[in-house]
Structures are given as structure tokens and as C-alpha cells.
N, CA, C, O and CB atoms as a CASP TS submission, in Angstrom:
PFRMAT TS
TARGET T0000
AUTHOR 0000-0000-0000
METHOD Language model
MODEL 1
PARENT N/A
ATOM      1  N   MET     1       3.939   3.570  -9.148  1.00  0.00           N
ATOM      2  CA  MET     1       4.146   2.188  -8.758  1.00  0.00           C
ATOM      3  C   MET     1       3.281   1.288  -9.643  1.00  0.00           C
ATOM      4  O   MET     1       2.073   1.504  -9.746  1.00  0.00           O
ATOM      5  CB  MET     1       3.814   1.979  -7.252  1.00  0.00           C
ATOM      6  N   PRO     2       3.885   0.280 -10.282  1.00  0.00           N
ATOM      7  CA  PRO     2       3.108  -0.604 -11.153  1.00  0.00           C
ATOM      8  C   PRO     2       2.110  -1.430 -10.344  1.00  0.00           C
ATOM      9  O   PRO     2       2.358  -1.795  -9.195  1.00  0.00           O
ATOM     10  CB  PRO     2       4.041  -1.533 -11.944  1.00  0.00           C
ATOM     11  N   LYS     3       0.971  -1.713 -10.986  1.00  0.00           N
ATOM     12  CA  LYS     3      -0.064  -2.515 -10.341  1.00  0.00           C
ATOM     13  C   LYS     3       0.430  -3.950 -10.185  1.00  0.00           C
ATOM     14  O   LYS     3       1.055  -4.511 -11.085  1.00  0.00           O
ATOM     15  CB  LYS     3      -1.385  -2.474 -11.156  1.00  0.00           C
ATOM     16  N   LYS     4       0.137  -4.528  -9.028  1.00  0.00           N
ATOM     17  CA  LYS     4       0.536  -5.921  -8.776  1.00  0.00           C
ATOM     18  C   LYS     4      -0.351  -6.860  -9.588  1.00  0.00           C
ATOM     19  O   LYS     4      -1.555  -6.645  -9.728  1.00  0.00           O
ATOM     20  CB  LYS     4       0.445  -6.263  -7.256  1.00  0.00           C
ATOM     21  N   MET     5       0.278  -7.902 -10.115  1.00  0.00           N
ATOM     22  CA  MET     5      -0.449  -8.894 -10.896  1.00  0.00           C
ATOM     23  C   MET     5      -0.674 -10.128 -10.033  1.00  0.00           C
ATOM     24  O   MET     5       0.274 -10.635  -9.432  1.00  0.00           O
ATOM     25  CB  MET     5       0.320  -9.257 -12.199  1.00  0.00           C
ATOM     26  N   PRO     6      -1.911 -10.625  -9.957  1.00  0.00           N
ATOM     27  CA  PRO     6      -2.153 -11.859  -9.215  1.00  0.00           C
ATOM     28  C   PRO     6      -1.320 -13.014  -9.783  1.00  0.00           C
ATOM     29  O   PRO     6      -1.027 -13.054 -10.978  1.00  0.00           O
ATOM     30  CB  PRO     6      -3.650 -12.216  -9.248  1.00  0.00           C
ATOM     31  N   ILE     7      -0.952 -13.932  -8.922  1.00  0.00           N
ATOM     32  CA  ILE     7      -0.131 -15.072  -9.320  1.00  0.00           C
ATOM     33  C   ILE     7      -0.789 -15.848 -10.464  1.00  0.00           C
ATOM     34  O   ILE     7      -0.117 -16.246 -11.415  1.00  0.00           O
ATOM     35  CB  ILE     7       0.109 -16.001  -8.119  1.00  0.00           C
ATOM     36  N   THR     8      -2.094 -16.059 -10.370  1.00  0.00           N
ATOM     37  CA  THR     8      -2.768 -16.822 -11.420  1.00  0.00           C
ATOM     38  C   THR     8      -2.692 -16.106 -12.760  1.00  0.00           C
ATOM     39  O   THR     8      -2.514 -16.744 -13.798  1.00  0.00           O
ATOM     40  CB  THR     8      -4.227 -17.068 -11.046  1.00  0.00           C
ATOM     41  N   ASP     9      -2.824 -14.788 -12.742  1.00  0.00           N
ATOM     42  CA  ASP     9      -2.724 -14.037 -13.997  1.00  0.00           C
ATOM     43  C   ASP     9      -1.320 -14.123 -14.586  1.00  0.00           C
ATOM     44  O   ASP     9      -1.156 -14.250 -15.800  1.00  0.00           O
ATOM     45  CB  ASP     9      -3.104 -12.571 -13.772  1.00  0.00           C
ATOM     46  N   LEU    10      -0.316 -14.056 -13.729  1.00  0.00           N
ATOM     47  CA  LEU    10       1.066 -14.165 -14.201  1.00  0.00           C
ATOM     48  C   LEU    10       1.321 -15.541 -14.818  1.00  0.00           C
ATOM     49  O   LEU    10       1.944 -15.638 -15.876  1.00  0.00           O
ATOM     50  CB  LEU    10       2.052 -13.911 -13.044  1.00  0.00           C
ATOM     51  N   LEU    11       0.847 -16.598 -14.168  1.00  0.00           N
ATOM     52  CA  LEU    11       1.016 -17.944 -14.718  1.00  0.00           C
ATOM     53  C   LEU    11       0.276 -18.086 -16.052  1.00  0.00           C
ATOM     54  O   LEU    11       0.819 -18.615 -17.022  1.00  0.00           O
ATOM     55  CB  LEU    11       0.510 -19.001 -13.715  1.00  0.00           C
ATOM     56  N   ARG    12      -0.964 -17.608 -16.082  1.00  0.00           N
ATOM     57  CA  ARG    12      -1.769 -17.704 -17.307  1.00  0.00           C
ATOM     58  C   ARG    12      -1.091 -16.933 -18.447  1.00  0.00           C
ATOM     59  O   ARG    12      -0.989 -17.439 -19.565  1.00  0.00           O
ATOM     60  CB  ARG    12      -3.207 -17.156 -17.063  1.00  0.00           C
ATOM     61  N   GLN    13      -0.636 -15.729 -18.170  1.00  0.00           N
ATOM     62  CA  GLN    13       0.038 -14.912 -19.178  1.00  0.00           C
ATOM     63  C   GLN    13       1.311 -15.588 -19.671  1.00  0.00           C
ATOM     64  O   GLN    13       1.595 -15.587 -20.868  1.00  0.00           O
ATOM     65  CB  GLN    13       0.366 -13.528 -18.612  1.00  0.00           C
ATOM     66  N   THR    14       2.072 -16.162 -18.751  1.00  0.00           N
ATOM     67  CA  THR    14       3.323 -16.825 -19.127  1.00  0.00           C
ATOM     68  C   THR    14       3.057 -18.035 -20.009  1.00  0.00           C
ATOM     69  O   THR    14       3.750 -18.247 -21.004  1.00  0.00           O
ATOM     70  CB  THR    14       4.102 -17.250 -17.878  1.00  0.00           C
ATOM     71  N   ILE    15       2.059 -18.823 -19.650  1.00  0.00           N
ATOM     72  CA  ILE    15       1.700 -19.991 -20.462  1.00  0.00           C
ATOM     73  C   ILE    15       1.354 -19.555 -21.882  1.00  0.00           C
ATOM     74  O   ILE    15       1.831 -20.148 -22.849  1.00  0.00           O
ATOM     75  CB  ILE    15       0.511 -20.758 -19.829  1.00  0.00           C
ATOM     76  N   LEU    16       0.534 -18.532 -22.007  1.00  0.00           N
ATOM     77  CA  LEU    16       0.094 -18.083 -23.331  1.00  0.00           C
ATOM     78  C   LEU    16       1.225 -17.432 -24.124  1.00  0.00           C
ATOM     79  O   LEU    16       1.346 -17.660 -25.327  1.00  0.00           O
ATOM     80  CB  LEU    16      -1.062 -17.105 -23.191  1.00  0.00           C
ATOM     81  N   GLU    17       2.055 -16.621 -23.459  1.00  0.00           N
ATOM     82  CA  GLU    17       3.146 -15.932 -24.160  1.00  0.00           C
ATOM     83  C   GLU    17       4.224 -16.890 -24.658  1.00  0.00           C
ATOM     84  O   GLU    17       4.772 -16.702 -25.744  1.00  0.00           O
ATOM     85  CB  GLU    17       3.774 -14.899 -23.246  1.00  0.00           C
ATOM     86  N   ARG    18       4.523 -17.903 -23.873  1.00  0.00           N
ATOM     87  CA  ARG    18       5.592 -18.830 -24.275  1.00  0.00           C
ATOM     88  C   ARG    18       5.176 -19.721 -25.439  1.00  0.00           C
ATOM     89  O   ARG    18       6.022 -20.170 -26.212  1.00  0.00           O
ATOM     90  CB  ARG    18       6.005 -19.698 -23.095  1.00  0.00           C
ATOM     91  N   GLY    19       3.877 -19.977 -25.566  1.00  0.00           N
ATOM     92  CA  GLY    19       3.393 -20.761 -26.701  1.00  0.00           C
ATOM     93  C   GLY    19       3.839 -22.213 -26.715  1.00  0.00           C
ATOM     94  O   GLY    19       3.860 -22.849 -27.770  1.00  0.00           O
ATOM     95  N   ILE    20       4.196 -22.741 -25.553  1.00  0.00           N
ATOM     96  CA  ILE    20       4.622 -24.141 -25.463  1.00  0.00           C
ATOM     97  C   ILE    20       3.375 -25.023 -25.565  1.00  0.00           C
ATOM     98  O   ILE    20       2.385 -24.758 -24.882  1.00  0.00           O
ATOM     99  CB  ILE    20       5.408 -24.419 -24.120  1.00  0.00           C
ATOM    100  N   PRO    21       3.400 -26.053 -26.393  1.00  0.00           N
ATOM    101  CA  PRO    21       2.228 -26.919 -26.517  1.00  0.00           C
ATOM    102  C   PRO    21       1.823 -27.509 -25.156  1.00  0.00           C
ATOM    103  O   PRO    21       2.671 -27.853 -24.333  1.00  0.00           O
ATOM    104  CB  PRO    21       2.509 -28.051 -27.521  1.00  0.00           C
ATOM    105  N   PHE    22       0.520 -27.615 -24.950  1.00  0.00           N
ATOM    106  CA  PHE    22       0.006 -28.125 -23.680  1.00  0.00           C
ATOM    107  C   PHE    22       0.485 -29.547 -23.398  1.00  0.00           C
ATOM    108  O   PHE    22       0.722 -29.907 -22.245  1.00  0.00           O
ATOM    109  CB  PHE    22      -1.514 -28.085 -23.679  1.00  0.00           C
ATOM    110  N   LEU    23       0.626 -30.344 -24.436  1.00  0.00           N
ATOM    111  CA  LEU    23       1.130 -31.703 -24.246  1.00  0.00           C
ATOM    112  C   LEU    23       2.551 -31.664 -23.684  1.00  0.00           C
ATOM    113  O   LEU    23       2.886 -32.441 -22.790  1.00  0.00           O
ATOM    114  CB  LEU    23       1.097 -32.488 -25.579  1.00  0.00           C
ATOM    115  N   THR    24       3.382 -30.769 -24.202  1.00  0.00           N
ATOM    116  CA  THR    24       4.753 -30.627 -23.701  1.00  0.00           C
ATOM    117  C   THR    24       4.745 -30.168 -22.252  1.00  0.00           C
ATOM    118  O   THR    24       5.488 -30.699 -21.427  1.00  0.00           O
ATOM    119  CB  THR    24       5.550 -29.634 -24.568  1.00  0.00           C
ATOM    120  N   LEU    25       3.909 -29.187 -21.939  1.00  0.00           N
ATOM    121  CA  LEU    25       3.810 -28.715 -20.547  1.00  0.00           C
ATOM    122  C   LEU    25       3.373 -29.850 -19.614  1.00  0.00           C
ATOM    123  O   LEU    25       3.895 -29.990 -18.508  1.00  0.00           O
ATOM    124  CB  LEU    25       2.812 -27.532 -20.448  1.00  0.00           C
ATOM    125  N   GLU    26       2.414 -30.651 -20.070  1.00  0.00           N
ATOM    126  CA  GLU    26       1.955 -31.779 -19.265  1.00  0.00           C
ATOM    127  C   GLU    26       3.111 -32.747 -19.011  1.00  0.00           C
ATOM    128  O   GLU    26       3.319 -33.183 -17.879  1.00  0.00           O
ATOM    129  CB  GLU    26       0.783 -32.507 -19.964  1.00  0.00           C
ATOM    130  N   GLN    27       3.852 -33.080 -20.048  1.00  0.00           N
ATOM    131  CA  GLN    27       4.954 -34.025 -19.911  1.00  0.00           C
ATOM    132  C   GLN    27       6.074 -33.479 -19.027  1.00  0.00           C
ATOM    133  O   GLN    27       6.695 -34.231 -18.276  1.00  0.00           O
ATOM    134  CB  GLN    27       5.504 -34.379 -21.279  1.00  0.00           C
ATOM    135  N   GLU    28       6.333 -32.177 -19.114  1.00  0.00           N
ATOM    136  CA  GLU    28       7.444 -31.574 -18.371  1.00  0.00           C
ATOM    137  C   GLU    28       7.087 -31.235 -16.922  1.00  0.00           C
ATOM    138  O   GLU    28       7.962 -31.224 -16.056  1.00  0.00           O
ATOM    139  CB  GLU    28       7.904 -30.322 -19.076  1.00  0.00           C
ATOM    140  N   THR    29       5.793 -30.956 -16.650  1.00  0.00           N
ATOM    141  CA  THR    29       5.402 -30.508 -15.307  1.00  0.00           C
ATOM    142  C   THR    29       4.533 -31.499 -14.543  1.00  0.00           C
ATOM    143  O   THR    29       4.441 -31.432 -13.318  1.00  0.00           O
ATOM    144  CB  THR    29       4.675 -29.212 -15.409  1.00  0.00           C
ATOM    145  N   GLY    30       3.899 -32.413 -15.263  1.00  0.00           N
ATOM    146  CA  GLY    30       2.990 -33.342 -14.601  1.00  0.00           C
ATOM    147  C   GLY    30       1.589 -32.782 -14.415  1.00  0.00           C
ATOM    148  O   GLY    30       0.729 -33.452 -13.843  1.00  0.00           O
ATOM    149  N   VAL    31       1.345 -31.561 -14.888  1.00  0.00           N
ATOM    150  CA  VAL    31       0.015 -30.950 -14.794  1.00  0.00           C
ATOM    151  C   VAL    31      -0.771 -31.377 -16.037  1.00  0.00           C
ATOM    152  O   VAL    31      -0.311 -31.193 -17.164  1.00  0.00           O
ATOM    153  CB  VAL    31       0.104 -29.367 -14.680  1.00  0.00           C
ATOM    154  N   LEU    32      -1.948 -31.943 -15.824  1.00  0.00           N
ATOM    155  CA  LEU    32      -2.747 -32.449 -16.944  1.00  0.00           C
ATOM    156  C   LEU    32      -3.046 -31.358 -17.959  1.00  0.00           C
ATOM    157  O   LEU    32      -3.375 -30.228 -17.598  1.00  0.00           O
ATOM    158  CB  LEU    32      -4.050 -33.050 -16.437  1.00  0.00           C
ATOM    159  N   ARG    33      -2.926 -31.715 -19.241  1.00  0.00           N
ATOM    160  CA  ARG    33      -3.120 -30.700 -20.281  1.00  0.00           C
ATOM    161  C   ARG    33      -4.552 -30.185 -20.316  1.00  0.00           C
ATOM    162  O   ARG    33      -4.779 -29.026 -20.665  1.00  0.00           O
ATOM    163  CB  ARG    33      -2.749 -31.266 -21.642  1.00  0.00           C
ATOM    164  N   GLN    34      -5.526 -31.027 -19.960  1.00  0.00           N
ATOM    165  CA  GLN    34      -6.909 -30.554 -19.899  1.00  0.00           C
ATOM    166  C   GLN    34      -7.038 -29.428 -18.867  1.00  0.00           C
ATOM    167  O   GLN    34      -7.718 -28.428 -19.099  1.00  0.00           O
ATOM    168  CB  GLN    34      -7.870 -31.723 -19.550  1.00  0.00           C
ATOM    169  N   SER    35      -6.373 -29.612 -17.725  1.00  0.00           N
ATOM    170  CA  SER    35      -6.379 -28.573 -16.690  1.00  0.00           C
ATOM    171  C   SER    35      -5.661 -27.325 -17.179  1.00  0.00           C
ATOM    172  O   SER    35      -6.114 -26.206 -16.937  1.00  0.00           O
ATOM    173  CB  SER    35      -5.722 -29.090 -15.398  1.00  0.00           C
ATOM    174  N   LEU    36      -4.544 -27.515 -17.867  1.00  0.00           N
ATOM    175  CA  LEU    36      -3.786 -26.385 -18.397  1.00  0.00           C
ATOM    176  C   LEU    36      -4.606 -25.594 -19.418  1.00  0.00           C
ATOM    177  O   LEU    36      -4.603 -24.363 -19.400  1.00  0.00           O
ATOM    178  CB  LEU    36      -2.484 -26.875 -19.036  1.00  0.00           C
ATOM    179  N   MET    37      -5.296 -26.292 -20.296  1.00  0.00           N
ATOM    180  CA  MET    37      -6.096 -25.620 -21.318  1.00  0.00           C
ATOM    181  C   MET    37      -7.235 -24.827 -20.690  1.00  0.00           C
ATOM    182  O   MET    37      -7.474 -23.679 -21.064  1.00  0.00           O
ATOM    183  CB  MET    37      -6.652 -26.638 -22.314  1.00  0.00           C
ATOM    184  N   LYS    38      -7.937 -25.434 -19.740  1.00  0.00           N
ATOM    185  CA  LYS    38      -9.030 -24.727 -19.066  1.00  0.00           C
ATOM    186  C   LYS    38      -8.511 -23.536 -18.271  1.00  0.00           C
ATOM    187  O   LYS    38      -9.133 -22.473 -18.262  1.00  0.00           O
ATOM    188  CB  LYS    38      -9.790 -25.678 -18.141  1.00  0.00           C
ATOM    189  N   PHE    39      -7.379 -23.711 -17.609  1.00  0.00           N
ATOM    190  CA  PHE    39      -6.781 -22.620 -16.846  1.00  0.00           C
ATOM    191  C   PHE    39      -6.370 -21.479 -17.774  1.00  0.00           C
ATOM    192  O   PHE    39      -6.629 -20.314 -17.472  1.00  0.00           O
ATOM    193  CB  PHE    39      -5.565 -23.125 -16.048  1.00  0.00           C
ATOM    194  N   ALA    40      -5.737 -21.799 -18.894  1.00  0.00           N
ATOM    195  CA  ALA    40      -5.278 -20.779 -19.844  1.00  0.00           C
ATOM    196  C   ALA    40      -6.452 -19.987 -20.427  1.00  0.00           C
ATOM    197  O   ALA    40      -6.318 -18.802 -20.734  1.00  0.00           O
ATOM    198  CB  ALA    40      -4.474 -21.433 -20.978  1.00  0.00           C
ATOM    199  N   ARG    41      -7.603 -20.650 -20.576  1.00  0.00           N
ATOM    200  CA  ARG    41      -8.797 -19.968 -21.095  1.00  0.00           C
ATOM    201  C   ARG    41      -9.550 -19.216 -19.996  1.00  0.00           C
ATOM    202  O   ARG    41     -10.518 -18.511 -20.279  1.00  0.00           O
ATOM    203  CB  ARG    41      -9.732 -20.981 -21.760  1.00  0.00           C
ATOM    204  N   GLY    42      -9.112 -19.362 -18.753  1.00  0.00           N
ATOM    205  CA  GLY    42      -9.777 -18.680 -17.641  1.00  0.00           C
ATOM    206  C   GLY    42     -11.039 -19.369 -17.173  1.00  0.00           C
ATOM    207  O   GLY    42     -11.863 -18.760 -16.490  1.00  0.00           O
ATOM    208  N   GLU    43     -11.202 -20.634 -17.531  1.00  0.00           N
ATOM    209  CA  GLU    43     -12.403 -21.382 -17.170  1.00  0.00           C
ATOM    210  C   GLU    43     -12.325 -22.003 -15.781  1.00  0.00           C
ATOM    211  O   GLU    43     -13.353 -22.336 -15.190  1.00  0.00           O
ATOM    212  CB  GLU    43     -12.653 -22.459 -18.186  1.00  0.00           C
ATOM    213  N   CYS    44     -11.119 -22.160 -15.262  1.00  0.00           N
ATOM    214  CA  CYS    44     -10.951 -22.749 -13.944  1.00  0.00           C
ATOM    215  C   CYS    44      -9.633 -22.280 -13.347  1.00  0.00           C
ATOM    216  O   CYS    44      -8.821 -21.641 -14.017  1.00  0.00           O
ATOM    217  CB  CYS    44     -11.002 -24.291 -14.017  1.00  0.00           C
ATOM    218  N   THR    45      -9.440 -22.601 -12.103  1.00  0.00           N
ATOM    219  CA  THR    45      -8.185 -22.293 -11.436  1.00  0.00           C
ATOM    220  C   THR    45      -7.376 -23.585 -11.324  1.00  0.00           C
ATOM    221  O   THR    45      -7.817 -24.638 -11.786  1.00  0.00           O
ATOM    222  CB  THR    45      -8.433 -21.651 -10.026  1.00  0.00           C
ATOM    223  N   ILE    46      -6.196 -23.506 -10.713  1.00  0.00           N
ATOM    224  CA  ILE    46      -5.378 -24.703 -10.544  1.00  0.00           C
ATOM    225  C   ILE    46      -4.981 -24.846  -9.084  1.00  0.00           C
ATOM    226  O   ILE    46      -5.022 -23.882  -8.320  1.00  0.00           O
ATOM    227  CB  ILE    46      -4.123 -24.650 -11.446  1.00  0.00           C
ATOM    228  N   HIS    47      -4.602 -26.040  -8.712  1.00  0.00           N
ATOM    229  CA  HIS    47      -4.144 -26.315  -7.356  1.00  0.00           C
ATOM    230  C   HIS    47      -2.762 -25.706  -7.138  1.00  0.00           C
ATOM    231  O   HIS    47      -2.016 -25.464  -8.086  1.00  0.00           O
ATOM    232  CB  HIS    47      -4.115 -27.835  -7.088  1.00  0.00           C
ATOM    233  N   LEU    48      -2.442 -25.465  -5.876  1.00  0.00           N
ATOM    234  CA  LEU    48      -1.144 -24.868  -5.552  1.00  0.00           C
ATOM    235  C   LEU    48       0.027 -25.727  -6.005  1.00  0.00           C
ATOM    236  O   LEU    48       1.044 -25.193  -6.449  1.00  0.00           O
ATOM    237  CB  LEU    48      -1.044 -24.630  -4.066  1.00  0.00           C
ATOM    238  N   ASP    49      -0.096 -27.043  -5.902  1.00  0.00           N
ATOM    239  CA  ASP    49       1.009 -27.899  -6.345  1.00  0.00           C
ATOM    240  C   ASP    49       1.226 -27.786  -7.855  1.00  0.00           C
ATOM    241  O   ASP    49       2.359 -27.878  -8.330  1.00  0.00           O
ATOM    242  CB  ASP    49       0.738 -29.363  -5.959  1.00  0.00           C
ATOM    243  N   SER    50       0.150 -27.589  -8.604  1.00  0.00           N
ATOM    244  CA  SER    50       0.279 -27.368 -10.045  1.00  0.00           C
ATOM    245  C   SER    50       0.908 -26.012 -10.327  1.00  0.00           C
ATOM    246  O   SER    50       1.750 -25.884 -11.216  1.00  0.00           O
ATOM    247  CB  SER    50      -1.090 -27.470 -10.732  1.00  0.00           C
ATOM    248  N   ALA    51       0.496 -25.001  -9.568  1.00  0.00           N
ATOM    249  CA  ALA    51       1.084 -23.665  -9.714  1.00  0.00           C
ATOM    250  C   ALA    51       2.573 -23.712  -9.392  1.00  0.00           C
ATOM    251  O   ALA    51       3.376 -23.073 -10.072  1.00  0.00           O
ATOM    252  CB  ALA    51       0.366 -22.644  -8.796  1.00  0.00           C
ATOM    253  N   ASP    52       2.946 -24.463  -8.360  1.00  0.00           N
ATOM    254  CA  ASP    52       4.363 -24.619  -8.012  1.00  0.00           C
ATOM    255  C   ASP    52       5.142 -25.250  -9.166  1.00  0.00           C
ATOM    256  O   ASP    52       6.230 -24.790  -9.514  1.00  0.00           O
ATOM    257  CB  ASP    52       4.514 -25.477  -6.740  1.00  0.00           C
ATOM    258  N   ALA    53       4.577 -26.306  -9.755  1.00  0.00           N
ATOM    259  CA  ALA    53       5.253 -26.995 -10.855  1.00  0.00           C
ATOM    260  C   ALA    53       5.418 -26.076 -12.057  1.00  0.00           C
ATOM    261  O   ALA    53       6.470 -26.075 -12.697  1.00  0.00           O
ATOM    262  CB  ALA    53       4.474 -28.251 -11.257  1.00  0.00           C
ATOM    263  N   LEU    54       4.392 -25.297 -12.368  1.00  0.00           N
ATOM    264  CA  LEU    54       4.466 -24.378 -13.502  1.00  0.00           C
ATOM    265  C   LEU    54       5.450 -23.243 -13.236  1.00  0.00           C
ATOM    266  O   LEU    54       6.239 -22.882 -14.109  1.00  0.00           O
ATOM    267  CB  LEU    54       3.084 -23.808 -13.813  1.00  0.00           C
ATOM    268  N   ALA    55       5.401 -22.683 -12.029  1.00  0.00           N
ATOM    269  CA  ALA    55       6.321 -21.597 -11.672  1.00  0.00           C
ATOM    270  C   ALA    55       7.763 -22.086 -11.753  1.00  0.00           C
ATOM    271  O   ALA    55       8.634 -21.372 -12.251  1.00  0.00           O
ATOM    272  CB  ALA    55       6.014 -21.061 -10.250  1.00  0.00           C
ATOM    273  N   ASP    56       8.016 -23.290 -11.270  1.00  0.00           N
ATOM    274  CA  ASP    56       9.360 -23.856 -11.332  1.00  0.00           C
ATOM    275  C   ASP    56       9.793 -24.049 -12.787  1.00  0.00           C
ATOM    276  O   ASP    56      10.922 -23.721 -13.151  1.00  0.00           O
ATOM    277  CB  ASP    56       9.416 -25.197 -10.572  1.00  0.00           C
ATOM    278  N   TYR    57       8.906 -24.573 -13.600  1.00  0.00           N
ATOM    279  CA  TYR    57       9.204 -24.820 -15.012  1.00  0.00           C
ATOM    280  C   TYR    57       9.552 -23.517 -15.743  1.00  0.00           C
ATOM    281  O   TYR    57      10.487 -23.477 -16.542  1.00  0.00           O
ATOM    282  CB  TYR    57       8.007 -25.505 -15.697  1.00  0.00           C
ATOM    283  N   PHE    58       8.796 -22.460 -15.461  1.00  0.00           N
ATOM    284  CA  PHE    58       9.005 -21.181 -16.135  1.00  0.00           C
ATOM    285  C   PHE    58      10.020 -20.279 -15.440  1.00  0.00           C
ATOM    286  O   PHE    58      10.328 -19.194 -15.935  1.00  0.00           O
ATOM    287  CB  PHE    58       7.704 -20.458 -16.246  1.00  0.00           C
ATOM    288  N   GLY    59      10.539 -20.720 -14.300  1.00  0.00           N
ATOM    289  CA  GLY    59      11.528 -19.913 -13.584  1.00  0.00           C
ATOM    290  C   GLY    59      10.934 -18.708 -12.879  1.00  0.00           C
ATOM    291  O   GLY    59      11.597 -17.682 -12.731  1.00  0.00           O
ATOM    292  N   LEU    60       9.681 -18.827 -12.441  1.00  0.00           N
ATOM    293  CA  LEU    60       9.019 -17.744 -11.726  1.00  0.00           C
ATOM    294  C   LEU    60       9.160 -17.965 -10.232  1.00  0.00           C
ATOM    295  O   LEU    60       9.147 -19.103  -9.762  1.00  0.00           O
ATOM    296  CB  LEU    60       7.532 -17.643 -12.125  1.00  0.00           C
ATOM    297  N   GLU    61       9.296 -16.869  -9.483  1.00  0.00           N
ATOM    298  CA  GLU    61       9.423 -16.963  -8.029  1.00  0.00           C
ATOM    299  C   GLU    61       8.442 -16.027  -7.361  1.00  0.00           C
ATOM    300  O   GLU    61       8.114 -14.962  -7.884  1.00  0.00           O
ATOM    301  CB  GLU    61      10.855 -16.641  -7.581  1.00  0.00           C
ATOM    302  N   LEU    62       7.985 -16.440  -6.204  1.00  0.00           N
ATOM    303  CA  LEU    62       7.138 -15.610  -5.365  1.00  0.00           C
ATOM    304  C   LEU    62       7.963 -15.219  -4.150  1.00  0.00           C
ATOM    305  O   LEU    62       8.548 -16.078  -3.490  1.00  0.00           O
ATOM    306  CB  LEU    62       5.814 -16.354  -4.953  1.00  0.00           C
ATOM    307  N   GLY    63       8.011 -13.955  -3.859  1.00  0.00           N
ATOM    308  CA  GLY    63       8.801 -13.499  -2.722  1.00  0.00           C
ATOM    309  C   GLY    63       8.134 -12.333  -2.037  1.00  0.00           C
ATOM    310  O   GLY    63       7.193 -11.741  -2.566  1.00  0.00           O
ATOM    311  N   PRO    64       8.626 -12.004  -0.855  1.00  0.00           N
ATOM    312  CA  PRO    64       8.035 -10.888  -0.118  1.00  0.00           C
ATOM    313  C   PRO    64       8.328  -9.557  -0.804  1.00  0.00           C
ATOM    314  O   PRO    64       9.358  -9.382  -1.455  1.00  0.00           O
ATOM    315  CB  PRO    64       8.560 -10.864   1.321  1.00  0.00           C
ATOM    316  N   VAL    65       7.414  -8.652  -0.643  1.00  0.00           N
ATOM    317  CA  VAL    65       7.590  -7.304  -1.161  1.00  0.00           C
ATOM    318  C   VAL    65       8.201  -6.463  -0.051  1.00  0.00           C
ATOM    319  O   VAL    65       7.695  -6.440   1.071  1.00  0.00           O
ATOM    320  CB  VAL    65       6.235  -6.696  -1.661  1.00  0.00           C
ATOM    321  N   SER    66       9.287  -5.775  -0.365  1.00  0.00           N
ATOM    322  CA  SER    66       9.885  -4.927   0.662  1.00  0.00           C
ATOM    323  C   SER    66       9.080  -3.639   0.760  1.00  0.00           C
ATOM    324  O   SER    66       8.806  -2.976  -0.240  1.00  0.00           O
ATOM    325  CB  SER    66      11.380  -4.625   0.346  1.00  0.00           C
ATOM    326  N   LYS    67       8.714  -3.308   1.976  1.00  0.00           N
ATOM    327  CA  LYS    67       7.919  -2.097   2.206  1.00  0.00           C
ATOM    328  C   LYS    67       8.849  -1.017   2.743  1.00  0.00           C
ATOM    329  O   LYS    67       9.789  -1.314   3.480  1.00  0.00           O
ATOM    330  CB  LYS    67       6.731  -2.365   3.204  1.00  0.00           C
ATOM    331  N   PRO    68       8.587   0.248   2.370  1.00  0.00           N
ATOM    332  CA  PRO    68       9.437   1.323   2.865  1.00  0.00           C
ATOM    333  C   PRO    68       9.338   1.420   4.388  1.00  0.00           C
ATOM    334  O   PRO    68       8.272   1.227   4.972  1.00  0.00           O
ATOM    335  CB  PRO    68       9.047   2.664   2.213  1.00  0.00           C
ATOM    336  N   LYS    69      10.467   1.722   5.008  1.00  0.00           N
ATOM    337  CA  LYS    69      10.495   1.851   6.460  1.00  0.00           C
ATOM    338  C   LYS    69       9.809   3.149   6.869  1.00  0.00           C
ATOM    339  O   LYS    69       9.954   4.178   6.210  1.00  0.00           O
ATOM    340  CB  LYS    69      11.950   1.809   6.991  1.00  0.00           C
ATOM    341  N   ARG    70       9.063   3.084   7.962  1.00  0.00           N
ATOM    342  CA  ARG    70       8.385   4.266   8.496  1.00  0.00           C
ATOM    343  C   ARG    70       9.333   5.033   9.414  1.00  0.00           C
ATOM    344  O   ARG    70      10.105   4.443  10.169  1.00  0.00           O
ATOM    345  CB  ARG    70       7.095   3.865   9.258  1.00  0.00           C
ATOM    346  N   LYS    71       9.258   6.317   9.333  1.00  0.00           N
ATOM    347  CA  LYS    71      10.064   7.141  10.218  1.00  0.00           C
ATOM    348  C   LYS    71       9.505   7.070  11.629  1.00  0.00           C
ATOM    349  O   LYS    71       8.293   7.010  11.839  1.00  0.00           O
ATOM    350  CB  LYS    71      10.110   8.599   9.723  1.00  0.00           C
ATOM    351  N   GLY    72      10.427   7.077  12.596  1.00  0.00           N
ATOM    352  CA  GLY    72      10.003   7.054  14.004  1.00  0.00           C
ATOM    353  C   GLY    72       9.718   5.684  14.556  1.00  0.00           C
ATOM    354  O   GLY    72       9.210   5.561  15.671  1.00  0.00           O
ATOM    355  N   LYS    73      10.029   4.662  13.814  1.00  0.00           N
ATOM    356  CA  LYS    73       9.807   3.293  14.334  1.00  0.00           C
ATOM    357  C   LYS    73      11.077   2.516  14.362  1.00  0.00           C
ATOM    358  O   LYS    73      11.080   1.353  14.766  1.00  0.00           O
ATOM    359  CB  LYS    73       8.780   2.547  13.499  1.00  0.00           C
TER
END
């Protein structure tokens, strides 16, 4: 089973892999580029509303993990 990645790590990785300029991300998501740069460098975290905007922009979704059913229940 693959190790789960924290949401912040997934967002940070996506920002860095896509290589979209921070100014463009700021204009498209409303998240300040200074915050984006610090977040991408791991210097700070971001607010949930910013994470929502970034996840929406990149097409990322958070959903429940299906757990295997237990026998006898």
C-alpha cells in the first residue's frame, strides 16, 4: 500500500512540478505570490481557503478513503 501524502505536501509538489509562475498563480487563484513562494519553499503553511483555491486550480480533490469491510460486522 503506497504511503499517504499530506495535503500540504501534495499542493507543494504540484506547485513546483507544474512550474507555473507565482505571479500567474496569484492572478488565477487570488493567493498572494509571497505566500505561495514561502509555502513552496516550506517556510510557512497556507490557510484552508488558499488550499481550496489551489486545489481547484490544479484539479485536485480530497475524498474519503474506502476501508476494507470487516468480516462479521
